[in-house]
N, C-alpha and C positions, 0 to 999 in steps of 0.2 A: 473102186470108186469111193467107198467110204473113207479109206485112208486119205485120198485126195481131198475130199470134202473137209476132213479134219485139218489137214495142212493149210488149205486155203482159208478156212475160218480163223486160224491162228495168225497166219502171215498177211492175209489180205481180207480182213473181215468186211470190207466195203463191197466185196464181190458176192453176187447172188447167183445160185444155180437155177437154170430154167430149162424147159423143154418146149420146143416150138410146136404150137398147135397147128400152124400152117407155114407155108413157105414165106420167107421174109426177104424183102429187098432193102438195102440201105444205099442211099446215094445212087439209085438206079441199078445196083448190082445185086444179084441173088447171093446171099451170104449164109442163110440158114434154111435148111429144108425141113419140112414137117417131120417131127419126131426126133430131130437132132437135139442133143443137149448142148448147153452153152453156159458160160459165165459172163455176167455183165457187171461192170463197176467202174469207178472213177479212179484215175491216177493223177497225181499232181507232180509236175516236174520241179527241179531245183529252183527254177525261176518263179514258181508259184502258179503256173498255168495249168488249169484243169482239162482233162481229156476223158471222155467216156469211151470205154474199150469193151469190145466183144471178143471173147475167146470161144471158138466153136470146135466141138469134137467132131471128127469125121464119122461116117457111118460105121467104119470098121476099126474103131479105136480098140487097142493100141496099134493096130496094123498099119495105120496111116497117120500122117502128121496133123496136129492141131493147127488151126489157123487163127490169126489175131487180126482184128480190124479196129481202127479208130473210127468211131461213129459220130463223135461230136468233139470238137468242131470238124467240119468237112475239111479235109486236107487236100491240097492239090496233088496231082499225080507226081510220082517221084521215081527215080531210078531204083529206089529201095522199097518199092511196092510192086506187087504183081498186078496183072490186068484187071482182076476182080476186086482189087483194093486191099487184099490181105498183105501184111507187112513181110518184108524179107528180113527175118530176124537173125539169121546165121549164115555162115558160108562154110562149105567144106573144101575150100580151095587153098588151104594153108599147108600143103604138102602132107595131107592126111592127118594133120593135128587139129583140125577145126572141130569145134563143138557143133553139133547139128542134131537133126532128127534121129531119134532112136526110141526103142520101145520103153526105155526107162524115163523118158521125158514126160513130164506131167503138165497139167494146166498151170500149176504154180510156177513151173519153169518158164512157161510162155508169158505169164503175167510179168515176171521179173525181166525177161528179155524185152518185152514191150516197153517197160519203163526205161530201159537203157536205150531202146530205139528212139523213144520220144526225146530223150536228152540229146542224142546225136542229131535228131531232126531240128531241134531248136538251135543247136550250134550251127548247123548248115544254113538256117534262115538268116543268121547273123553274119556268117563269114562267106557264104556262097559256096562252101565246100563241105562235103560230108567228112567228118573226122576219120582219121586213119585208125584202123584196128591194129595197133602194134603190140597187142598182148603177148604174142608169141616171140616178139623180138626183144623183150625185156630181159 
């Protein structure tokens, strides 16, 4: 955890580490349970729009995946969000070549993925279509 704190303080100094004193709901959904650690901070997209983001560690980290939520502004439901509002940040459906959850993934990785997700989200609000992930076809 100390290494991760150092990386985030260097790469994303606007994010602060916290630990929930009680269960918390955001937009009506339970996102943080008492005792869970989380990072909270702001990201700004290329277009300049600010978003407040919550990155939540699971109870059994690193054995389970970290979850990322946009808490401000409230975003409408999307095909790229799960039912509790956490973001679908990656896919493992690229013939085994997809980047995804793994024990080596850190909160810093999830913050960066969240920034990329927000960029894709803004493109989809302008075009009506989520941009293709053609990284593996290049």
